[in-house]
N, CA, C and O atoms as a Tripos MOL2 file, in Angstrom:
@<TRIPOS>MOLECULE
protein
  208   207    52     0     0
PROTEIN
NO_CHARGES

@<TRIPOS>ATOM
      1 N          20.5570    6.4380   13.4980 N.3       1 MET1
      2 CA         20.6630    6.4680   12.0590 C.3       1 MET1
      3 C          21.8220    7.3750   11.6630 C.2       1 MET1
      4 O          22.2620    8.2300   12.4310 O.2       1 MET1
      5 N          22.2890    7.1670   10.4710 N.am      2 ALA2
      6 CA         23.4190    7.9550    9.9870 C.3       2 ALA2
      7 C          22.9690    9.3550    9.6070 C.2       2 ALA2
      8 O          21.8830    9.5590    9.0620 O.2       2 ALA2
      9 N          23.8310   10.3090    9.9080 N.am      3 ASP3
     10 CA         23.5630   11.6950    9.5530 C.3       3 ASP3
     11 C          24.2870   11.9880    8.2470 C.2       3 ASP3
     12 O          25.5170   12.0230    8.2220 O.2       3 ASP3
     13 N          23.5570   12.1970    7.1740 N.am      4 HIS4
     14 CA         24.1540   12.4280    5.8680 C.3       4 HIS4
     15 C          24.2470   13.9130    5.5340 C.2       4 HIS4
     16 O          24.4080   14.2750    4.3690 O.2       4 HIS4
     17 N          24.1470   14.7690    6.5360 N.am      5 SER5
     18 CA         24.1760   16.2050    6.2750 C.3       5 SER5
     19 C          25.5980   16.7630    6.3080 C.2       5 SER5
     20 O          25.7890   17.9600    6.0960 O.2       5 SER5
     21 N          26.5990   15.9200    6.5700 N.am      6 HIS6
     22 CA         28.0070   16.3090    6.5940 C.3       6 HIS6
     23 C          28.2590   17.4880    7.5340 C.2       6 HIS6
     24 O          28.9160   18.4650    7.1750 O.2       6 HIS6
     25 N          27.7250   17.3670    8.7300 N.am      7 GLY7
     26 CA         27.9770   18.3610    9.7510 C.3       7 GLY7
     27 C          27.0120   19.5360    9.7340 C.2       7 GLY7
     28 O          27.0180   20.3430   10.6630 O.2       7 GLY7
     29 N          26.1990   19.6510    8.7220 N.am      8 LYS8
     30 CA         25.2440   20.7520    8.6560 C.3       8 LYS8
     31 C          23.9710   20.3510    9.3910 C.2       8 LYS8
     32 O          23.5690   19.1870    9.3640 O.2       8 LYS8
     33 N          23.3550   21.2990   10.0320 N.am      9 THR9
     34 CA         22.1040   21.0300   10.7260 C.3       9 THR9
     35 C          20.9580   21.0860    9.7160 C.2       9 THR9
     36 O          20.7560   22.0970    9.0430 O.2       9 THR9
     37 N          20.2200   19.9920    9.6210 N.am     10 VAL10
     38 CA         19.0850   19.9300    8.7120 C.3      10 VAL10
     39 C          17.8240   19.9270    9.5590 C.2      10 VAL10
     40 O          17.6350   19.0520   10.4040 O.2      10 VAL10
     41 N          16.9820   20.8870    9.3320 N.am     11 GLU11
     42 CA         15.7510   21.0030   10.1110 C.3      11 GLU11
     43 C          14.5970   20.4150    9.3120 C.2      11 GLU11
     44 O          14.3730   20.7830    8.1590 O.2      11 GLU11
     45 N          13.8730   19.5050    9.9360 N.am     12 HIS12
     46 CA         12.7250   18.8780    9.2860 C.3      12 HIS12
     47 C          11.5020   19.7660    9.4340 C.2      12 HIS12
     48 O          11.2200   20.2750   10.5190 O.2      12 HIS12
     49 N          10.7850   19.9450    8.3460 N.am     13 LYS13
     50 CA          9.5500   20.7220    8.3670 C.3      13 LYS13
     51 C           8.3980   19.7570    8.1100 C.2      13 LYS13
     52 O           8.2670   19.2530    6.9950 O.2      13 LYS13
     53 N           7.5530   19.4840    9.1180 N.am     14 PRO14
     54 CA          6.4390   18.5600    8.9300 C.3      14 PRO14
     55 C           5.5420   18.9840    7.7650 C.2      14 PRO14
     56 O           5.2030   20.1570    7.6130 O.2      14 PRO14
     57 N           5.1740   18.0090    6.9580 N.am     15 GLY15
     58 CA          4.2820   18.2710    5.8390 C.3      15 GLY15
     59 C           4.9780   18.7400    4.5850 C.2      15 GLY15
     60 O           4.3080   19.0690    3.6060 O.2      15 GLY15
     61 N           6.3100   18.7830    4.5750 N.am     16 SER16
     62 CA          7.0190   19.2970    3.4110 C.3      16 SER16
     63 C           7.4980   18.1970    2.4610 C.2      16 SER16
     64 O           7.9560   18.4980    1.3590 O.2      16 SER16
     65 N           7.4010   16.9400    2.8670 N.am     17 MET17
     66 CA          7.8860   15.8410    2.0410 C.3      17 MET17
     67 C           6.8720   15.4840    0.9520 C.2      17 MET17
     68 O           5.6660   15.4640    1.1980 O.2      17 MET17
     69 N           7.3700   15.2060   -0.2450 N.am     18 ASP18
     70 CA          6.5030   14.7830   -1.3410 C.3      18 ASP18
     71 C           6.1580   13.3070   -1.1550 C.2      18 ASP18
     72 O           7.0430   12.4520   -1.1930 O.2      18 ASP18
     73 N           4.8910   13.0100   -0.9580 N.am     19 ILE19
     74 CA          4.4730   11.6330   -0.6700 C.3      19 ILE19
     75 C           3.5870   11.0550   -1.7760 C.2      19 ILE19
     76 O           2.8680   10.0830   -1.5440 O.2      19 ILE19
     77 N           3.6320   11.6350   -2.9650 N.am     20 ARG20
     78 CA          2.7880   11.1410   -4.0600 C.3      20 ARG20
     79 C           3.1020    9.6970   -4.4210 C.2      20 ARG20
     80 O           2.1890    8.9280   -4.7180 O.2      20 ARG20
     81 N           4.3710    9.3150   -4.4020 N.am     21 ALA21
     82 CA          4.7460    7.9400   -4.7450 C.3      21 ALA21
     83 C           4.1840    6.9630   -3.7110 C.2      21 ALA21
     84 O           3.6870    5.8950   -4.0680 O.2      21 ALA21
     85 N           4.2630    7.3300   -2.4340 N.am     22 GLN22
     86 CA          3.7170    6.4660   -1.3870 C.3      22 GLN22
     87 C           2.1990    6.3600   -1.5060 C.2      22 GLN22
     88 O           1.6350    5.2850   -1.3010 O.2      22 GLN22
     89 N           1.5370    7.4650   -1.8350 N.am     23 GLU23
     90 CA          0.0790    7.4410   -1.9780 C.3      23 GLU23
     91 C          -0.3430    6.5500   -3.1440 C.2      23 GLU23
     92 O          -1.3260    5.8150   -3.0400 O.2      23 GLU23
     93 N           0.3980    6.6110   -4.2590 N.am     24 LYS24
     94 CA          0.0900    5.7530   -5.4140 C.3      24 LYS24
     95 C           0.2970    4.2860   -5.0610 C.2      24 LYS24
     96 O          -0.5160    3.4370   -5.4250 O.2      24 LYS24
     97 N           1.3910    3.9850   -4.3490 N.am     25 THR25
     98 CA          1.6770    2.6110   -3.9610 C.3      25 THR25
     99 C           0.6060    2.0770   -3.0280 C.2      25 THR25
    100 O           0.1610    0.9390   -3.1770 O.2      25 THR25
    101 N           0.1890    2.8910   -2.0670 N.am     26 PHE26
    102 CA         -0.8490    2.4670   -1.1250 C.3      26 PHE26
    103 C          -2.1770    2.2420   -1.8450 C.2      26 PHE26
    104 O          -2.8740    1.2670   -1.5640 O.2      26 PHE26
    105 N          -2.5310    3.1290   -2.7660 N.am     27 ALA27
    106 CA         -3.7810    2.9790   -3.5230 C.3      27 ALA27
    107 C          -3.7500    1.6950   -4.3500 C.2      27 ALA27
    108 O          -4.7510    0.9830   -4.4280 O.2      27 ALA27
    109 N          -2.6020    1.3960   -4.9670 N.am     28 ALA28
    110 CA         -2.4780    0.1620   -5.7430 C.3      28 ALA28
    111 C          -2.5840   -1.0640   -4.8430 C.2      28 ALA28
    112 O          -3.2060   -2.0570   -5.2200 O.2      28 ALA28
    113 N          -1.9830   -1.0020   -3.6570 N.am     29 PHE29
    114 CA         -2.0630   -2.1190   -2.7110 C.3      29 PHE29
    115 C          -3.5120   -2.3600   -2.2760 C.2      29 PHE29
    116 O          -3.9560   -3.5060   -2.2150 O.2      29 PHE29
    117 N          -4.2420   -1.2940   -1.9760 N.am     30 ILE30
    118 CA         -5.6390   -1.4300   -1.5580 C.3      30 ILE30
    119 C          -6.4750   -1.9990   -2.7000 C.2      30 ILE30
    120 O          -7.3120   -2.8750   -2.4830 O.2      30 ILE30
    121 N          -6.2500   -1.4990   -3.9240 N.am     31 ARG31
    122 CA         -6.9970   -1.9920   -5.0880 C.3      31 ARG31
    123 C          -6.7110   -3.4830   -5.3070 C.2      31 ARG31
    124 O          -7.6350   -4.2620   -5.5380 O.2      31 ARG31
    125 N          -5.4330   -3.8810   -5.2360 N.am     32 PHE32
    126 CA         -5.0530   -5.2820   -5.4010 C.3      32 PHE32
    127 C          -5.6910   -6.1460   -4.3120 C.2      32 PHE32
    128 O          -6.1820   -7.2390   -4.5930 O.2      32 PHE32
    129 N          -5.6840   -5.6570   -3.0730 N.am     33 SER33
    130 CA         -6.2710   -6.4100   -1.9610 C.3      33 SER33
    131 C          -7.7760   -6.5770   -2.1320 C.2      33 SER33
    132 O          -8.3180   -7.6460   -1.8510 O.2      33 SER33
    133 N          -8.4480   -5.5350   -2.5870 N.am     34 ALA34
    134 CA         -9.8990   -5.6080   -2.7970 C.3      34 ALA34
    135 C         -10.2320   -6.6130   -3.8930 C.2      34 ALA34
    136 O         -11.1490   -7.4190   -3.7390 O.2      34 ALA34
    137 N          -9.4910   -6.5690   -5.0000 N.am     35 TRP35
    138 CA         -9.7360   -7.5330   -6.0730 C.3      35 TRP35
    139 C          -9.4240   -8.9610   -5.6200 C.2      35 TRP35
    140 O         -10.1320   -9.8980   -5.9870 O.2      35 TRP35
    141 N          -8.3840   -9.1220   -4.8360 N.am     36 GLY36
    142 CA         -8.0420  -10.4490   -4.3170 C.3      36 GLY36
    143 C          -9.1190  -10.9940   -3.3970 C.2      36 GLY36
    144 O          -9.4490  -12.1790   -3.4510 O.2      36 GLY36
    145 N          -9.6680  -10.1280   -2.5500 N.am     37 ALA37
    146 CA        -10.7390  -10.5530   -1.6490 C.3      37 ALA37
    147 C         -11.9890  -10.9170   -2.4450 C.2      37 ALA37
    148 O         -12.6430  -11.9190   -2.1530 O.2      37 ALA37
    149 N         -12.3220  -10.1060   -3.4500 N.am     38 LEU38
    150 CA        -13.4960  -10.3840   -4.2870 C.3      38 LEU38
    151 C         -13.3220  -11.7010   -5.0320 C.2      38 LEU38
    152 O         -14.2560  -12.4990   -5.1100 O.2      38 LEU38
    153 N         -12.1420  -11.9310   -5.5740 N.am     39 LEU39
    154 CA        -11.8760  -13.1810   -6.2810 C.3      39 LEU39
    155 C         -12.0020  -14.3780   -5.3310 C.2      39 LEU39
    156 O         -12.5450  -15.4150   -5.7100 O.2      39 LEU39
    157 N         -11.5080  -14.2360   -4.1190 N.am     40 SER40
    158 CA        -11.6070  -15.3240   -3.1350 C.3      40 SER40
    159 C         -13.0620  -15.6410   -2.8100 C.2      40 SER40
    160 O         -13.4480  -16.8080   -2.7400 O.2      40 SER40
    161 N         -13.8630  -14.6040   -2.6130 N.am     41 VAL41
    162 CA        -15.2830  -14.8030   -2.3140 C.3      41 VAL41
    163 C         -15.9770  -15.4810   -3.4940 C.2      41 VAL41
    164 O         -16.7770  -16.3960   -3.2970 O.2      41 VAL41
    165 N         -15.6770  -15.0400   -4.7160 N.am     42 LEU42
    166 CA        -16.3000  -15.6580   -5.8910 C.3      42 LEU42
    167 C         -15.9040  -17.1240   -6.0350 C.2      42 LEU42
    168 O         -16.7390  -17.9560   -6.3900 O.2      42 LEU42
    169 N         -14.6520  -17.4460   -5.7670 N.am     43 VAL43
    170 CA        -14.2100  -18.8460   -5.8260 C.3      43 VAL43
    171 C         -14.9400  -19.6740   -4.7700 C.2      43 VAL43
    172 O         -15.3630  -20.7940   -5.0550 O.2      43 VAL43
    173 N         -15.0910  -19.1490   -3.5700 N.am     44 LEU44
    174 CA        -15.8080  -19.8750   -2.5150 C.3      44 LEU44
    175 C         -17.2740  -20.0810   -2.8800 C.2      44 LEU44
    176 O         -17.8260  -21.1530   -2.6300 O.2      44 LEU44
    177 N         -17.9080  -19.0770   -3.4620 N.am     45 ILE45
    178 CA        -19.3070  -19.2150   -3.8860 C.3      45 ILE45
    179 C         -19.4140  -20.2670   -4.9820 C.2      45 ILE45
    180 O         -20.3170  -21.1040   -4.9500 O.2      45 ILE45
    181 N         -18.5030  -20.2340   -5.9510 N.am     46 PHE46
    182 CA        -18.5130  -21.2370   -7.0130 C.3      46 PHE46
    183 C         -18.3380  -22.6360   -6.4400 C.2      46 PHE46
    184 O         -19.0240  -23.5700   -6.8550 O.2      46 PHE46
    185 N         -17.4230  -22.7820   -5.4900 N.am     47 MET47
    186 CA        -17.1910  -24.1030   -4.8780 C.3      47 MET47
    187 C         -18.4280  -24.5780   -4.1240 C.2      47 MET47
    188 O         -18.7600  -25.7630   -4.1570 O.2      47 MET47
    189 N         -19.1120  -23.6560   -3.4430 N.am     48 ALA48
    190 CA        -20.3130  -24.0270   -2.7020 C.3      48 ALA48
    191 C         -21.4420  -24.4490   -3.6560 C.2      48 ALA48
    192 O         -22.1660  -25.4070   -3.3830 O.2      48 ALA48
    193 N         -21.5800  -23.7400   -4.7510 N.am     49 LEU49
    194 CA        -22.6410  -24.0600   -5.6980 C.3      49 LEU49
    195 C         -22.3760  -25.3250   -6.4810 C.2      49 LEU49
    196 O         -23.3200  -25.9920   -6.9050 O.2      49 LEU49
    197 N         -21.1160  -25.6730   -6.6840 N.am     50 SER50
    198 CA        -20.7770  -26.8740   -7.4360 C.3      50 SER50
    199 C         -20.5020  -28.0720   -6.5360 C.2      50 SER50
    200 O         -20.0970  -29.1320   -7.0140 O.2      50 SER50
    201 N         -20.7210  -27.9050   -5.2390 N.am     51 ASN51
    202 CA        -20.5060  -28.9690   -4.2500 C.3      51 ASN51
    203 C         -19.0960  -29.5490   -4.3090 C.2      51 ASN51
    204 O         -18.9130  -30.7630   -4.2270 O.2      51 ASN51
    205 N         -18.1280  -28.6980   -4.4460 N.am     52 ALA52
    206 CA        -16.7420  -29.1510   -4.5500 C.3      52 ALA52
    207 C         -16.1740  -29.4620   -3.1800 C.2      52 ALA52
    208 O         -15.0140  -29.8580   -3.0680 O.2      52 ALA52
@<TRIPOS>BOND
     1     1     2 1
     2     2     3 1
     3     3     4 2
     4     3     5 am
     5     5     6 1
     6     6     7 1
     7     7     8 2
     8     7     9 am
     9     9    10 1
    10    10    11 1
    11    11    12 2
    12    11    13 am
    13    13    14 1
    14    14    15 1
    15    15    16 2
    16    15    17 am
    17    17    18 1
    18    18    19 1
    19    19    20 2
    20    19    21 am
    21    21    22 1
    22    22    23 1
    23    23    24 2
    24    23    25 am
    25    25    26 1
    26    26    27 1
    27    27    28 2
    28    27    29 am
    29    29    30 1
    30    30    31 1
    31    31    32 2
    32    31    33 am
    33    33    34 1
    34    34    35 1
    35    35    36 2
    36    35    37 am
    37    37    38 1
    38    38    39 1
    39    39    40 2
    40    39    41 am
    41    41    42 1
    42    42    43 1
    43    43    44 2
    44    43    45 am
    45    45    46 1
    46    46    47 1
    47    47    48 2
    48    47    49 am
    49    49    50 1
    50    50    51 1
    51    51    52 2
    52    51    53 am
    53    53    54 1
    54    54    55 1
    55    55    56 2
    56    55    57 am
    57    57    58 1
    58    58    59 1
    59    59    60 2
    60    59    61 am
    61    61    62 1
    62    62    63 1
    63    63    64 2
    64    63    65 am
    65    65    66 1
    66    66    67 1
    67    67    68 2
    68    67    69 am
    69    69    70 1
    70    70    71 1
    71    71    72 2
    72    71    73 am
    73    73    74 1
    74    74    75 1
    75    75    76 2
    76    75    77 am
    77    77    78 1
    78    78    79 1
    79    79    80 2
    80    79    81 am
    81    81    82 1
    82    82    83 1
    83    83    84 2
    84    83    85 am
    85    85    86 1
    86    86    87 1
    87    87    88 2
    88    87    89 am
    89    89    90 1
    90    90    91 1
    91    91    92 2
    92    91    93 am
    93    93    94 1
    94    94    95 1
    95    95    96 2
    96    95    97 am
    97    97    98 1
    98    98    99 1
    99    99   100 2
   100    99   101 am
   101   101   102 1
   102   102   103 1
   103   103   104 2
   104   103   105 am
   105   105   106 1
   106   106   107 1
   107   107   108 2
   108   107   109 am
   109   109   110 1
   110   110   111 1
   111   111   112 2
   112   111   113 am
   113   113   114 1
   114   114   115 1
   115   115   116 2
   116   115   117 am
   117   117   118 1
   118   118   119 1
   119   119   120 2
   120   119   121 am
   121   121   122 1
   122   122   123 1
   123   123   124 2
   124   123   125 am
   125   125   126 1
   126   126   127 1
   127   127   128 2
   128   127   129 am
   129   129   130 1
   130   130   131 1
   131   131   132 2
   132   131   133 am
   133   133   134 1
   134   134   135 1
   135   135   136 2
   136   135   137 am
   137   137   138 1
   138   138   139 1
   139   139   140 2
   140   139   141 am
   141   141   142 1
   142   142   143 1
   143   143   144 2
   144   143   145 am
   145   145   146 1
   146   146   147 1
   147   147   148 2
   148   147   149 am
   149   149   150 1
   150   150   151 1
   151   151   152 2
   152   151   153 am
   153   153   154 1
   154   154   155 1
   155   155   156 2
   156   155   157 am
   157   157   158 1
   158   158   159 1
   159   159   160 2
   160   159   161 am
   161   161   162 1
   162   162   163 1
   163   163   164 2
   164   163   165 am
   165   165   166 1
   166   166   167 1
   167   167   168 2
   168   167   169 am
   169   169   170 1
   170   170   171 1
   171   171   172 2
   172   171   173 am
   173   173   174 1
   174   174   175 1
   175   175   176 2
   176   175   177 am
   177   177   178 1
   178   178   179 1
   179   179   180 2
   180   179   181 am
   181   181   182 1
   182   182   183 1
   183   183   184 2
   184   183   185 am
   185   185   186 1
   186   186   187 1
   187   187   188 2
   188   187   189 am
   189   189   190 1
   190   190   191 1
   191   191   192 2
   192   191   193 am
   193   193   194 1
   194   194   195 1
   195   195   196 2
   196   195   197 am
   197   197   198 1
   198   198   199 1
   199   199   200 2
   200   199   201 am
   201   201   202 1
   202   202   203 1
   203   203   204 2
   204   203   205 am
   205   205   206 1
   206   206   207 1
   207   207   208 2
@<TRIPOS>SUBSTRUCTURE
     1 MET1         2 RESIDUE 1 A MET
     2 ALA2         6 RESIDUE 1 A ALA
     3 ASP3        10 RESIDUE 1 A ASP
     4 HIS4        14 RESIDUE 1 A HIS
     5 SER5        18 RESIDUE 1 A SER
     6 HIS6        22 RESIDUE 1 A HIS
     7 GLY7        26 RESIDUE 1 A GLY
     8 LYS8        30 RESIDUE 1 A LYS
     9 THR9        34 RESIDUE 1 A THR
    10 VAL10       38 RESIDUE 1 A VAL
    11 GLU11       42 RESIDUE 1 A GLU
    12 HIS12       46 RESIDUE 1 A HIS
    13 LYS13       50 RESIDUE 1 A LYS
    14 PRO14       54 RESIDUE 1 A PRO
    15 GLY15       58 RESIDUE 1 A GLY
    16 SER16       62 RESIDUE 1 A SER
    17 MET17       66 RESIDUE 1 A MET
    18 ASP18       70 RESIDUE 1 A ASP
    19 ILE19       74 RESIDUE 1 A ILE
    20 ARG20       78 RESIDUE 1 A ARG
    21 ALA21       82 RESIDUE 1 A ALA
    22 GLN22       86 RESIDUE 1 A GLN
    23 GLU23       90 RESIDUE 1 A GLU
    24 LYS24       94 RESIDUE 1 A LYS
    25 THR25       98 RESIDUE 1 A THR
    26 PHE26      102 RESIDUE 1 A PHE
    27 ALA27      106 RESIDUE 1 A ALA
    28 ALA28      110 RESIDUE 1 A ALA
    29 PHE29      114 RESIDUE 1 A PHE
    30 ILE30      118 RESIDUE 1 A ILE
    31 ARG31      122 RESIDUE 1 A ARG
    32 PHE32      126 RESIDUE 1 A PHE
    33 SER33      130 RESIDUE 1 A SER
    34 ALA34      134 RESIDUE 1 A ALA
    35 TRP35      138 RESIDUE 1 A TRP
    36 GLY36      142 RESIDUE 1 A GLY
    37 ALA37      146 RESIDUE 1 A ALA
    38 LEU38      150 RESIDUE 1 A LEU
    39 LEU39      154 RESIDUE 1 A LEU
    40 SER40      158 RESIDUE 1 A SER
    41 VAL41      162 RESIDUE 1 A VAL
    42 LEU42      166 RESIDUE 1 A LEU
    43 VAL43      170 RESIDUE 1 A VAL
    44 LEU44      174 RESIDUE 1 A LEU
    45 ILE45      178 RESIDUE 1 A ILE
    46 PHE46      182 RESIDUE 1 A PHE
    47 MET47      186 RESIDUE 1 A MET
    48 ALA48      190 RESIDUE 1 A ALA
    49 LEU49      194 RESIDUE 1 A LEU
    50 SER50      198 RESIDUE 1 A SER
    51 ASN51      202 RESIDUE 1 A ASN
    52 ALA52      206 RESIDUE 1 A ALA
């Protein structure tokens, strides 16, 4: 990968990165997936009950 430090040594400190945006995105993805799964199950139940 490219080094964008322009010759300066950059030391990484584990746990120092702000990950709030990633956590929000992951939570939204999980919520969307759960609703999608629930909707799929409800559609299948409706199809079974209506003999579609």
